[in-house]
C-alpha positions as CSV (number, residue, x, y, z in Angstrom):
1,M,-8.9,20.9,-1.6
2,R,-9.3,24.7,-1.7
3,E,-11.6,24.6,1.4
4,S,-9.0,22.5,3.2
5,V,-6.3,25.0,2.4
6,R,-8.4,27.9,3.5
7,E,-9.3,26.2,6.8
8,S,-5.6,25.2,7.5
9,V,-4.2,28.7,6.7
10,G,-7.1,30.4,8.4
11,E,-6.1,28.6,11.6
12,S,-2.5,29.4,11.1
13,V,-3.0,33.1,11.0
14,S,-5.8,33.3,13.5
15,D,-3.5,34.1,16.4
16,D,-2.6,37.3,14.6
17,A,-6.2,38.5,14.6
18,P,-7.3,41.0,17.2
19,E,-8.1,39.6,20.5
20,G,-11.8,38.6,20.7
21,G,-12.1,38.7,16.9
22,V,-14.1,36.1,14.9
23,P,-11.0,34.3,13.6
24,A,-9.6,33.9,17.1
25,R,-12.8,32.5,18.4
26,R,-13.1,30.1,15.5
27,D,-9.5,28.9,16.2
28,A,-10.3,28.5,19.9
29,R,-13.3,26.4,19.1
30,R,-11.4,24.1,16.7
31,T,-8.5,23.7,19.2
32,T,-11.0,22.8,21.9
33,R,-12.6,20.2,19.8
34,G,-9.2,18.7,19.1
35,L,-8.2,18.3,22.7
36,P,-11.0,15.9,23.8
37,A,-10.4,13.9,20.6
38,L,-6.7,13.6,21.4
39,A,-7.4,12.6,25.0
40,A,-9.9,10.0,23.9
41,S,-7.5,8.6,21.3
42,V,-4.7,8.3,23.9
43,A,-7.1,6.4,26.2
44,V,-8.0,4.0,23.4
45,L,-4.4,3.5,22.6
46,L,-3.6,2.6,26.3
47,A,-6.5,0.1,26.2
48,V,-5.2,-1.4,23.0
49,L,-1.7,-1.7,24.4
50,A,-2.9,-3.5,27.5
51,L,-5.1,-5.8,25.4
52,A,-2.3,-6.6,23.1
53,V,0.0,-7.6,25.9
54,S,-2.6,-9.9,27.3
55,I,-3.2,-11.8,24.0
56,G,-1.0,-14.7,22.9
57,S,-0.4,-18.4,23.1
58,V,-0.4,-18.0,26.9
59,S,-3.5,-16.2,28.2
60,V,-2.8,-13.4,30.7
61,T,-5.4,-11.4,32.4
62,L,-5.3,-7.6,32.4
63,G,-4.7,-7.7,36.2
64,E,-1.7,-10.0,35.7
65,V,-0.4,-7.7,33.0
66,G,-0.6,-4.7,35.4
67,A,1.1,-6.6,38.2
68,A,3.9,-7.9,35.9
69,V,4.5,-4.4,34.5
70,G,4.6,-3.0,38.0
71,R,7.2,-5.6,39.1
72,G,9.2,-4.9,35.9
73,L,9.3,-1.2,36.6
74,R,10.6,-1.9,40.1
75,G,13.2,-4.3,38.7
76,R,11.7,-7.3,40.5
77,T,10.6,-9.6,37.7
78,D,10.4,-13.2,38.6
79,G,8.9,-16.3,37.0
80,A,7.6,-17.3,33.6
81,L,4.6,-14.9,33.7
82,D,6.9,-11.9,34.2
83,A,9.2,-13.1,31.5
84,I,6.4,-13.4,29.0
85,V,4.9,-10.0,29.8
86,W,7.9,-7.9,30.6
87,S,10.6,-9.4,28.4
88,I,8.7,-10.6,25.3
89,R,5.2,-9.1,24.8
90,L,5.6,-5.6,26.2
91,P,8.7,-4.7,24.2
92,R,7.0,-6.0,21.1
93,V,3.8,-4.1,21.7
94,L,5.6,-0.9,22.5
95,L,7.9,-1.2,19.5
96,G,4.8,-1.6,17.3
97,A,3.3,1.5,18.8
98,V,6.4,3.6,18.3
99,V,7.0,2.4,14.8
100,G,3.3,2.8,13.8
101,G,3.1,6.3,15.3
102,G,6.3,7.3,13.7
103,L,5.3,6.1,10.2
104,A,1.9,7.8,10.5
105,L,3.5,11.1,11.6
106,A,6.1,10.9,8.8
107,G,3.3,10.2,6.3
108,A,1.4,13.2,7.4
109,V,4.5,15.3,7.0
110,F,5.3,14.0,3.5
111,Q,1.7,14.6,2.4
112,G,1.9,18.1,3.8
113,V,5.3,19.0,2.3
114,F,4.5,17.6,-1.2
115,R,0.8,18.7,-1.0
116,N,0.0,15.2,-2.3
117,P,-2.5,12.8,-0.6
118,L,-0.7,9.8,-2.2
119,A,2.7,10.6,-0.5
120,D,4.0,8.2,2.1
121,P,7.1,7.9,4.2
122,Y,8.8,5.8,1.5
123,L,8.3,8.3,-1.3
124,I,11.9,9.4,-1.7
125,G,13.6,6.0,-1.4
126,T,13.9,5.5,2.3
127,A,12.5,2.0,2.3
128,S,14.4,0.9,-0.7
129,G,17.7,2.1,0.8
130,A,17.0,0.5,4.2
131,G,15.9,-2.8,2.5
132,F,19.1,-2.9,0.4
133,G,21.3,-2.3,3.5
134,A,19.5,-5.0,5.6
135,T,19.6,-7.4,2.6
136,L,23.4,-7.0,2.2
137,V,24.0,-7.9,5.8
138,M,21.5,-10.8,6.1
139,A,22.5,-12.4,2.7
140,L,26.2,-11.8,2.7
141,G,27.1,-11.3,6.4
142,A,28.2,-14.9,6.9
143,G,31.0,-14.5,4.3
144,V,31.8,-10.9,5.1
145,P,32.8,-10.4,8.8
146,L,32.6,-6.7,8.6
147,L,28.9,-6.8,7.5
148,A,28.1,-9.2,10.2
149,R,29.6,-6.9,12.9
150,V,27.6,-4.0,11.6
151,G,24.3,-5.8,11.9
152,A,21.1,-5.5,9.8
153,P,19.4,-2.6,11.8
154,L,22.4,-0.3,11.7
155,A,23.1,-1.1,8.0
156,A,19.5,-0.4,7.2
157,F,19.5,2.9,9.0
158,V,22.7,4.1,7.4
159,A,21.7,3.0,3.9
160,A,18.3,4.7,4.3
161,L,19.9,8.0,5.3
162,A,22.5,7.7,2.5
163,T,19.7,7.1,0.0
164,V,17.9,10.2,1.0
165,L,21.1,12.3,1.0
166,L,21.7,11.0,-2.6
167,V,18.2,11.8,-3.7
168,T,18.4,15.3,-2.2
169,A,21.7,16.0,-3.9
170,L,20.4,14.8,-7.3
171,A,17.2,16.9,-6.9
172,R,18.8,20.1,-5.7
173,E,18.8,23.0,-8.1
174,G,21.1,25.7,-6.9
175,R,19.9,26.5,-3.4
176,S,16.4,25.3,-4.0
177,L,14.9,21.8,-3.7
178,P,12.1,21.5,-6.3
179,T,9.4,19.1,-5.2
180,V,8.9,17.5,-8.6
181,R,12.6,16.8,-9.0
182,L,12.8,15.4,-5.5
183,I,10.0,12.9,-6.1
184,L,11.4,11.9,-9.5
185,A,14.9,11.4,-8.1
186,G,13.4,9.3,-5.2
187,V,11.4,7.1,-7.6
188,V,14.4,6.5,-9.8
189,V,16.9,5.8,-7.0
190,G,14.4,3.7,-5.2
191,S,13.8,1.6,-8.3
192,I,17.5,1.0,-8.8
193,L,18.0,-0.1,-5.1
194,T,15.0,-2.4,-5.3
195,A,16.5,-4.0,-8.4
196,A,19.9,-4.3,-6.6
197,T,18.1,-5.9,-3.6
198,S,16.5,-8.5,-5.9
199,F,19.8,-9.2,-7.5
200,V,21.4,-9.9,-4.1
201,L,18.5,-12.2,-3.2
202,L,18.9,-14.2,-6.3
203,G,22.4,-15.0,-5.3
204,A,21.5,-15.9,-1.7
205,H,19.0,-18.8,-2.1
206,E,19.4,-20.1,1.5
207,Q,18.8,-16.7,3.2
208,A,16.1,-15.5,0.7
209,A,13.1,-16.6,2.8
210,G,14.4,-15.0,6.0
211,V,15.3,-11.8,4.2
212,L,11.9,-11.5,2.6
213,A,10.2,-12.2,5.9
214,R,12.2,-9.4,7.5
215,L,11.6,-7.0,4.6
216,L,7.8,-7.6,4.8
217,G,7.8,-6.4,8.4
218,S,8.0,-8.1,11.8
219,F,8.3,-7.4,15.5
220,A,9.1,-11.0,16.4
221,F,12.6,-10.2,17.7
222,A,11.7,-6.9,19.4
223,S,13.8,-5.9,22.4
224,W,13.9,-3.0,24.9
225,K,17.0,-1.8,23.0
226,D,15.0,-1.5,19.8
227,V,12.2,0.4,21.6
228,A,14.8,2.8,23.0
229,V,16.5,3.3,19.7
230,V,13.3,4.1,17.7
231,A,11.9,6.2,20.5
232,A,15.1,8.2,20.7
233,F,14.5,9.3,17.1
234,T,10.7,9.5,17.1
235,A,10.1,11.5,20.2
236,P,12.4,14.5,19.5
237,A,11.3,14.5,15.8
238,A,7.6,14.4,16.8
239,I,8.1,17.5,19.0
240,A,10.0,19.4,16.4
241,T,7.5,18.5,13.7
242,M,4.6,19.6,15.7
243,A,6.4,22.9,16.4
244,L,6.3,23.3,12.6
245,A,2.6,22.5,12.2
246,R,1.7,26.1,11.4
247,A,4.4,26.2,8.7
248,L,3.0,23.0,7.2
249,D,-0.5,24.7,7.0
250,V,1.0,27.7,5.2
251,L,2.8,25.4,2.8
252,Q,-0.6,24.3,1.5
253,L,-0.9,27.7,-0.2
254,G,1.9,26.6,-2.5
255,E,5.6,27.5,-2.3
256,E,5.1,31.0,-3.9
257,G,2.2,31.8,-1.6
258,A,4.0,30.6,1.5
259,A,7.1,32.6,0.6
260,Q,5.0,35.7,0.1
261,L,3.7,35.3,3.7
262,G,7.3,35.3,4.9
263,L,7.9,31.6,5.3
264,P,11.5,30.4,4.6
265,V,10.1,27.7,2.3
266,E,13.3,25.8,1.4
267,R,14.6,25.6,5.0
268,V,11.2,24.5,6.4
269,K,10.8,21.8,3.7
270,L,14.3,20.5,4.3
271,A,13.8,20.5,8.1
272,L,10.5,18.6,7.8
273,L,11.9,16.1,5.3
274,V,15.0,15.4,7.5
275,L,12.8,14.9,10.6
276,A,10.4,12.5,8.7
277,T,13.2,10.6,7.1
278,L,15.0,10.0,10.4
279,V,11.8,8.6,11.9
280,T,11.1,6.4,8.9
281,A,14.7,5.1,8.7
282,A,14.7,4.2,12.4
283,A,11.4,2.4,12.0
284,V,12.4,0.5,8.9
285,S,15.8,-0.5,10.4
286,V,14.2,-2.5,13.2
287,A,10.8,-3.5,11.8
288,G,11.2,-3.8,8.0
289,I,9.1,-2.2,5.3
290,I,5.5,-1.9,6.6
291,G,3.2,-0.2,4.1
292,F,0.0,1.8,4.2
293,V,0.3,3.0,7.9
294,G,1.8,6.3,6.8
295,L,-0.6,6.6,3.9
296,I,-4.0,5.9,5.3
297,T,-3.7,7.0,8.9
298,P,-3.4,10.8,8.0
299,H,-6.3,10.4,5.7
300,A,-8.5,8.9,8.4
301,V,-7.6,11.7,10.8
302,R,-8.1,14.3,8.2
303,M,-11.6,12.9,7.4
304,A,-12.6,13.0,11.0
305,F,-11.0,16.3,12.3
306,G,-10.0,18.3,9.3
307,P,-6.7,19.2,7.7
308,A,-5.2,21.6,10.3
309,H,-1.8,20.1,11.2
310,R,-1.9,21.1,14.8
311,R,-4.7,18.4,15.2
312,L,-3.6,16.2,12.4
313,L,0.0,15.5,13.5
314,P,-0.6,14.4,17.1
315,L,-3.7,12.4,16.2
316,A,-1.9,10.7,13.4
317,L,0.8,9.7,15.8
318,V,-1.7,8.1,18.2
319,W,-3.9,6.5,15.6
320,G,-0.9,5.1,13.8
321,A,0.4,3.5,17.0
322,A,-3.0,1.9,17.7
323,F,-3.4,0.7,14.2
324,M,0.0,-0.9,14.1
325,V,-0.4,-2.7,17.5
326,L,-3.8,-4.1,16.4
327,A,-2.2,-5.3,13.1
328,D,0.6,-7.0,14.9
329,V,-1.9,-8.8,17.2
330,L,-3.7,-10.1,14.1
331,A,-0.3,-11.0,12.5
332,R,0.7,-13.2,15.4
333,T,-2.7,-14.8,16.2
334,A,-4.4,-15.3,12.8
335,L,-2.4,-18.4,11.9
336,S,-1.0,-19.3,15.3
337,P,1.5,-20.8,15.9
338,A,2.8,-19.5,12.5
339,E,3.2,-15.7,12.2
340,V,2.1,-13.6,9.3
341,P,4.4,-10.6,8.4
342,V,2.8,-7.5,9.8
343,G,3.3,-5.7,6.5
344,V,0.9,-8.2,4.9
345,V,-1.7,-7.4,7.5
346,T,-1.4,-3.7,7.1
347,A,-1.6,-4.0,3.3
348,L,-4.7,-6.2,3.5
349,A,-6.4,-3.8,5.8
350,G,-5.1,-0.6,4.3
351,G,-5.5,-1.4,0.7
352,P,-9.3,-1.7,0.7
353,F,-9.6,1.2,3.1
354,F,-7.7,3.5,0.7
355,L,-9.6,2.3,-2.3
356,A,-12.8,3.2,-0.5
357,L,-11.4,6.6,0.2
358,L,-10.6,7.1,-3.4
359,R,-14.1,6.0,-4.3
360,R,-15.7,8.4,-1.9
361,R,-13.3,11.3,-2.6
362,P,-14.3,13.1,0.6
363,E,-13.6,16.8,0.9
364,G,-10.0,17.6,1.9
365,V,-8.6,14.2,1.0
């Protein structure tokens, strides 16, 4: 871990080194290695997206996918094939990519802020809040017109943000936001909301199966509107987060060390947590609670390319998107015509992977 911190911080301050100095050359070499990896990862992601759109109960060739997408972009969709590709499969695949990329990015941010490799996007109660909000609407919406008008996605989003605001308020100590207090408050509030969700489900026998399926994660009802909503949160948050990558590297020295280097620790932590929470809440509101994506993807990138966040954040975004799309393909084809919740697939794939990581305990993880 110390070597990881030294590498990250060394890259962060290398731009301050004299031009042509050894640190500057080392930083340039590392950045150059990261660019081909990012380009190759984006190319693989595009191939995965095209393959995912072509796979389903109706076989579609890659050429037909390209033609249908072209007609859709021109607004000239016509026929069953175009409806399958443009209106059903493409929104689902793109939503999976945006959600997976957002969760992986948020996971990398949480692990960096808390300096804890076990941190994930749901650490401070985001998922529990979103699940409780969605459960209220789906279980009680038929008898409460106001909840029905709000809708499950909006209720999940608002409840997730409200949960994080509550956790932050409980953890705040004067003007500071101690990490330990924040985690403890998140665990406690999350547990209470999980218990409340279970209580609501016990009283809603008829809706329980549907609610559980939704909470375990699904892209079955994806639409272009969902893609636009999640992308509207994820894209700006990703840009802002990557602009703070250098600050995340400095945070690995510890809060006192970062403050001594002139970093406004509390403001940076709060900004990063807000950005990651917005992305997570948007993802959970439309796709349900999908675990392990935000936990294992940053680890995989860190193992391959090191801990520097200027490489870690964009690569986690791309790798998370590809992983989620592949998991969703498996979810909808493994037991066809039945569909497995995608959260089950990510858990079955991510659990053994993470246990293997713990067993190996590679440097920097």
